[in-house]
matplotlib code that plots the C-alpha trace (Angstrom):
import matplotlib.pyplot as plt

x = [57.2, 53.6, 51.6, 48.4, 46.7, 48.7, 46.6, 47.0, 44.9, 42.5, 43.9, 42.6, 41.1, 43.9, 42.9, 42.9, 46.2, 46.2, 47.2, 50.8, 51.4, 49.8, 52.2, 55.2, 54.0, 53.7, 57.1, 58.6, 56.7, 55.1, 56.9, 55.2, 51.7, 48.7, 45.7, 42.8, 40.3, 41.8, 44.1, 46.9, 50.4, 51.2, 54.9, 55.5, 59.2, 60.9, 63.6, 61.2, 58.7, 61.5, 62.6, 59.0, 58.7, 62.0, 61.9, 59.2, 60.3, 59.2, 56.5, 54.6, 52.4, 50.2, 47.3, 45.0, 46.8, 45.0, 41.6, 41.6, 39.3, 40.9, 39.6, 40.6, 43.5, 47.1, 47.4, 50.7, 50.4, 49.7, 52.6, 55.9, 59.1, 59.8, 56.3, 56.3, 59.8, 58.9, 55.7, 57.3, 60.2, 57.9, 55.8, 59.0, 59.4, 56.1, 56.1, 59.5, 60.5, 60.7, 57.2, 55.8, 57.7, 56.3, 52.7, 53.7, 52.0, 48.8, 48.7, 49.2, 46.5, 43.9, 44.6, 44.0, 40.8, 39.5, 40.6, 38.8, 35.6, 36.1, 38.2, 35.3, 33.4, 35.5, 34.9, 35.1, 35.5, 39.0, 38.5, 35.5, 36.3, 40.0, 41.9, 39.6, 38.9, 42.5, 43.9, 41.0, 41.3, 45.0, 44.7, 42.1, 44.3, 47.4, 45.5, 44.0, 40.4, 37.6, 37.2, 33.4, 34.1, 35.3, 31.9, 31.9, 35.3, 34.4, 31.3, 33.3, 35.9, 33.3, 31.5, 34.8, 36.0, 32.8, 32.1, 31.8, 33.2, 29.7, 28.8, 32.0, 30.7, 27.3, 26.5, 26.9, 29.4, 32.2, 30.0, 28.8, 32.5, 33.3, 30.6, 31.9, 35.4, 34.2, 32.4, 35.5, 37.6, 35.1, 35.3, 39.2, 39.4, 37.3, 39.6, 42.7, 41.4, 40.8, 44.5, 46.2, 48.7, 47.6, 50.0, 48.2, 50.3, 48.8, 49.8, 47.0, 48.4, 51.9, 50.8, 48.8, 52.0, 54.8, 57.5, 60.8, 63.1, 60.0, 58.0, 54.7, 52.1, 49.0, 45.6, 44.8, 48.1, 47.5, 44.0, 45.0, 47.7, 45.4, 42.9, 45.7, 46.8, 43.3, 42.4, 45.8, 47.2, 44.4, 43.4, 47.0, 47.3, 43.9, 44.9, 48.4, 47.1, 44.5, 47.0, 49.4, 47.0, 45.9, 49.5, 50.5, 47.6, 48.6, 52.2, 51.7, 55.5, 56.1, 53.4, 55.0, 58.4, 57.2, 55.4, 58.8, 60.9, 59.1, 62.3, 61.5, 58.1, 59.5, 61.0, 57.9, 55.8, 58.3, 57.7, 53.8, 54.2, 56.4, 54.4, 51.0, 51.3, 48.0, 47.9, 48.4, 49.9, 51.6, 50.0, 51.9, 51.4, 54.0, 55.2, 56.7, 57.0, 59.3, 60.6, 60.5, 61.4, 61.3, 57.8, 57.0, 54.7, 53.2, 53.0, 50.1, 49.4, 48.7, 51.6, 51.1, 54.0, 52.5, 53.6, 52.2, 54.2, 57.4, 57.4, 57.3, 60.0, 62.5, 65.1, 65.1, 63.8, 65.0, 62.1, 59.5, 56.5, 57.8, 56.5, 59.8, 59.9, 63.7, 63.9, 65.5, 63.7, 63.0, 63.9, 63.6, 59.9, 57.0, 54.7, 54.5, 55.4, 58.9, 60.9, 59.7, 56.3, 57.4, 54.5, 55.4, 53.3, 55.1, 56.7, 53.3, 51.8, 54.7, 54.6, 50.8, 51.1, 54.0, 52.2, 48.9, 50.6, 52.3, 49.1, 47.3, 50.1, 50.0, 46.2, 45.4, 47.2, 45.5, 44.4, 43.0, 41.1, 37.8, 38.5, 34.8, 33.5, 32.2, 35.6, 35.4, 38.2, 38.4, 36.3, 38.2, 40.6, 43.5, 43.5, 44.8, 43.4, 40.0, 36.7, 35.7, 38.1, 36.3, 38.8, 38.6, 40.3, 41.4, 42.4, 45.8]
y = [-184.9, -184.6, -181.6, -182.9, -180.3, -177.3, -174.2, -172.7, -169.9, -171.1, -171.4, -168.7, -169.7, -170.6, -167.5, -165.1, -163.1, -163.4, -167.0, -166.1, -164.6, -167.8, -169.9, -167.9, -168.6, -172.3, -172.4, -170.8, -172.5, -175.7, -176.8, -180.1, -180.2, -182.5, -180.6, -181.4, -180.8, -183.3, -185.5, -184.7, -184.1, -180.8, -179.9, -176.1, -175.5, -175.7, -178.1, -180.5, -180.3, -181.1, -184.1, -185.5, -185.1, -186.6, -189.7, -192.0, -195.0, -193.2, -190.9, -192.9, -191.5, -194.7, -193.0, -196.0, -197.4, -194.6, -195.5, -193.1, -194.5, -196.2, -195.5, -198.9, -197.3, -197.1, -193.4, -191.8, -189.3, -192.2, -194.5, -195.0, -196.2, -198.5, -198.5, -194.8, -194.7, -197.1, -195.3, -191.9, -193.1, -194.4, -191.2, -189.2, -190.7, -189.1, -186.0, -184.6, -180.8, -180.6, -182.0, -179.4, -176.5, -177.5, -176.6, -172.9, -171.8, -173.7, -172.2, -168.7, -169.3, -170.7, -167.9, -165.3, -167.0, -166.9, -163.3, -162.4, -163.4, -161.1, -158.2, -155.8, -156.5, -154.1, -156.1, -159.9, -162.7, -163.6, -167.1, -168.2, -166.3, -167.0, -168.8, -171.9, -171.9, -171.6, -174.5, -176.8, -175.8, -176.4, -179.8, -181.0, -179.8, -181.5, -184.8, -184.6, -184.4, -182.6, -178.8, -179.3, -181.4, -178.3, -177.8, -181.4, -180.9, -177.5, -179.0, -181.8, -179.3, -176.9, -179.7, -180.7, -177.2, -175.6, -178.1, -176.5, -178.1, -178.6, -180.5, -182.6, -183.6, -184.8, -188.4, -189.7, -187.1, -189.5, -191.7, -188.9, -187.8, -191.3, -191.5, -188.1, -189.5, -192.7, -190.7, -188.9, -192.1, -193.9, -191.1, -191.2, -195.0, -194.9, -192.4, -194.3, -197.5, -195.6, -194.6, -197.9, -198.7, -195.4, -192.8, -189.6, -186.7, -186.0, -186.6, -189.3, -191.4, -191.0, -192.1, -195.0, -196.2, -195.0, -197.6, -197.8, -200.8, -202.9, -201.9, -200.1, -198.4, -200.5, -199.2, -198.3, -196.4, -194.5, -193.6, -192.5, -190.3, -188.6, -188.0, -186.6, -184.3, -182.9, -182.7, -181.7, -179.8, -177.5, -176.7, -175.7, -173.6, -172.0, -170.9, -169.7, -167.6, -165.8, -165.5, -163.9, -161.2, -160.5, -160.2, -158.1, -155.8, -155.6, -154.8, -152.3, -151.5, -155.2, -155.3, -152.2, -153.7, -157.0, -155.0, -153.3, -156.4, -159.6, -161.5, -161.3, -163.0, -166.7, -165.4, -163.6, -166.8, -168.6, -165.9, -166.3, -170.0, -169.4, -166.5, -168.2, -171.9, -173.2, -176.4, -176.1, -179.3, -182.5, -185.4, -188.6, -191.6, -192.4, -196.1, -196.3, -194.3, -191.4, -188.3, -185.0, -181.7, -183.2, -184.5, -188.3, -189.2, -192.7, -195.3, -195.0, -191.3, -188.6, -186.3, -183.1, -180.9, -177.3, -175.7, -172.4, -172.2, -173.7, -171.2, -168.3, -169.8, -167.0, -169.7, -170.5, -167.3, -163.8, -161.4, -164.1, -161.8, -159.6, -160.3, -159.9, -160.7, -160.6, -163.4, -166.7, -169.6, -172.0, -175.6, -174.6, -173.6, -176.0, -174.3, -177.6, -179.9, -181.4, -184.5, -187.7, -186.3, -182.9, -182.3, -183.9, -181.3, -178.4, -177.3, -177.1, -175.1, -172.7, -172.3, -171.7, -169.0, -167.2, -167.2, -166.0, -163.1, -162.1, -162.3, -160.2, -157.6, -157.4, -157.1, -154.8, -151.7, -151.9, -154.9, -154.1, -156.1, -154.7, -154.8, -153.8, -156.5, -160.0, -161.5, -165.1, -167.3, -170.9, -173.1, -176.4, -175.9, -177.5, -174.8, -171.2, -169.0, -167.7, -168.9, -165.5, -162.6, -159.5, -157.5, -154.5, -154.7, -151.7, -152.8, -151.6]
z = [12.3, 11.3, 10.2, 11.7, 14.0, 12.9, 12.5, 9.1, 7.6, 4.9, 1.5, -0.9, -4.3, -6.8, -8.9, -6.0, -6.0, -2.2, -2.7, -3.5, 0.0, 1.4, -0.7, 0.6, 4.1, 3.3, 1.7, 4.8, 7.6, 6.2, 3.1, 3.1, 4.5, 4.4, 3.0, 5.3, 2.4, 0.0, 2.2, -0.3, 0.9, -0.8, -1.6, -1.8, -2.3, -5.7, -4.7, -3.0, -5.9, -8.4, -6.2, -6.3, -10.0, -10.8, -8.6, -10.1, -8.0, -4.8, -6.3, -8.8, -11.6, -11.6, -9.8, -10.2, -7.2, -5.3, -6.6, -9.5, -12.2, -15.2, -18.7, -19.9, -21.8, -20.8, -20.0, -20.8, -17.9, -15.5, -16.6, -14.8, -16.4, -18.2, -19.8, -20.0, -21.5, -24.2, -25.2, -25.1, -27.3, -30.0, -29.8, -30.2, -33.7, -34.8, -32.5, -33.4, -33.1, -36.8, -37.3, -34.8, -36.4, -39.8, -38.5, -38.1, -41.3, -40.5, -37.0, -38.4, -41.1, -38.6, -36.2, -38.9, -40.0, -36.4, -35.9, -39.1, -37.5, -34.4, -35.7, -36.3, -33.1, -31.0, -27.8, -27.5, -24.9, -25.6, -24.1, -26.1, -29.2, -29.5, -26.7, -27.0, -30.7, -32.0, -30.0, -30.8, -34.6, -34.5, -32.8, -35.3, -38.2, -36.8, -36.1, -39.6, -38.3, -40.2, -39.4, -39.1, -36.0, -34.1, -32.6, -31.3, -29.7, -28.4, -26.7, -25.0, -23.8, -22.3, -20.6, -18.9, -18.1, -16.8, -14.0, -10.6, -7.4, -6.3, -9.5, -9.1, -5.6, -6.8, -7.1, -10.6, -11.7, -12.2, -14.3, -16.4, -16.9, -17.9, -20.5, -21.9, -22.1, -23.7, -26.3, -27.3, -27.2, -29.4, -31.9, -31.9, -32.1, -35.2, -36.8, -35.8, -37.4, -40.6, -40.7, -40.0, -42.8, -44.6, -45.9, -45.3, -44.0, -40.5, -36.9, -36.3, -39.3, -37.9, -34.5, -35.9, -37.8, -35.5, -35.0, -33.2, -33.7, -34.8, -31.7, -32.5, -30.4, -29.6, -30.8, -27.2, -26.8, -30.0, -29.1, -25.5, -26.8, -29.3, -26.5, -24.3, -27.1, -27.4, -23.6, -22.2, -25.2, -25.9, -22.3, -21.3, -24.5, -23.8, -20.3, -21.6, -24.3, -22.1, -19.2, -21.6, -22.7, -19.1, -17.8, -20.7, -20.1, -16.4, -17.5, -20.4, -20.6, -21.2, -24.0, -25.6, -25.5, -27.2, -29.9, -30.7, -30.3, -31.3, -30.7, -26.9, -27.3, -26.7, -23.5, -22.5, -23.0, -20.5, -18.0, -18.3, -17.7, -14.7, -13.3, -13.8, -14.8, -16.4, -14.3, -10.5, -9.5, -10.5, -8.6, -7.6, -5.2, -2.6, -3.1, 0.3, 3.6, 2.9, 4.6, 2.8, 4.3, 7.8, 7.2, 7.1, 4.2, 4.6, 1.8, -0.7, -0.2, -2.7, -3.1, -5.0, -6.2, -6.3, -9.6, -8.6, -5.4, -6.8, -9.6, -7.2, -4.8, -4.1, -3.4, -7.2, -8.8, -7.6, -7.2, -8.1, -7.8, -10.6, -14.1, -16.0, -19.8, -19.6, -17.0, -18.4, -16.8, -19.6, -18.5, -14.8, -14.3, -13.9, -16.5, -18.5, -15.6, -15.0, -15.2, -16.8, -17.4, -18.8, -21.2, -24.6, -26.3, -24.7, -28.0, -29.6, -26.8, -26.8, -30.6, -30.6, -27.9, -29.6, -33.0, -31.6, -29.8, -33.1, -35.0, -32.4, -32.3, -36.2, -36.3, -33.4, -32.2, -28.9, -26.9, -23.4, -20.8, -19.7, -15.9, -15.2, -17.6, -17.0, -16.0, -14.8, -13.6, -14.7, -12.4, -12.0, -9.1, -10.9, -13.6, -13.4, -16.0, -17.3, -18.2, -19.5, -20.3, -22.1, -24.1, -26.3, -29.7, -31.9, -35.4, -36.7]

ax = plt.figure().add_subplot(projection="3d")
ax.plot(x, y, z, "-o")
ax.set_aspect("equal")
plt.show()
């Protein structure tokens, strides 16, 4: 069975609420469909998306086979087992749950410092003034990089995040992006070399010296993971923090309940990740011809598991359109991916979001989104969240 030639209504923008009705239609009528704009085979149902993400032998993460540019580094998100397994196990010796939990005081301190700068303004852009700046400050602190380099990292992040689809299509865009990536990689490589065989207490030192049964990360692997921590970690957390405030503003009863019962915040963060995952898709490459949901996908094709659609699949989540902070979905939703490539930094992203919400509730008795203000959704089509989110803050 092929989906070629089927008339399907145009897909709304990923940040348009109308897209969720469109996703429901696709799950019901075209659960696997080749997107004519990208050529990708998009998988819309939860069970099928989970199948794609948990079968690396058939759906490979090694996207260079599809012509994706290689940075010259072994990229963890673009590795298959057994290489991925080896690197992830070594990283696990440095990136433990206990080591992440130990950063809680630092995250709270940095959040308070940044809130101090905006507390008296009354109205701020939550993204630029908090949701961007806190994760970048946290990543630099965790890696052991100088606080004065926040401006440098902030600039790199904004250049990547604020690119329009038209700019992406322009000649020379990939070369410019590659130069930007190399600038960040060169910076991180220099820092990694400084930490080899050192005993300073920071994550970059732990990564540079991580070892499992005598096996250590190469310099390239260390630099790559530090880059992934910065790029992937802060972007997902930025989106999740801003999405949390927006959804709690849209659901004031939920915000009031969280203020009264902070123990519900971890569960509420999971619902934010399910309801509005920060990254739209998990992209893989088919290693052979395969049939999925009655559709034949040829070998060497892009296969995209739609996180946004799968997280709203009524076959998995009852009343999926409801934002329910009492829902228990951790370990099932695709907010931080799934399977082999479930984000290794998910614990840090969850912790940051929980702590930021707690600090904001402590510092402000009212947090409201200015619905008539200059709201702008994130530009890159693979992200769900905001580029600008004006909010009014009333100090406690």
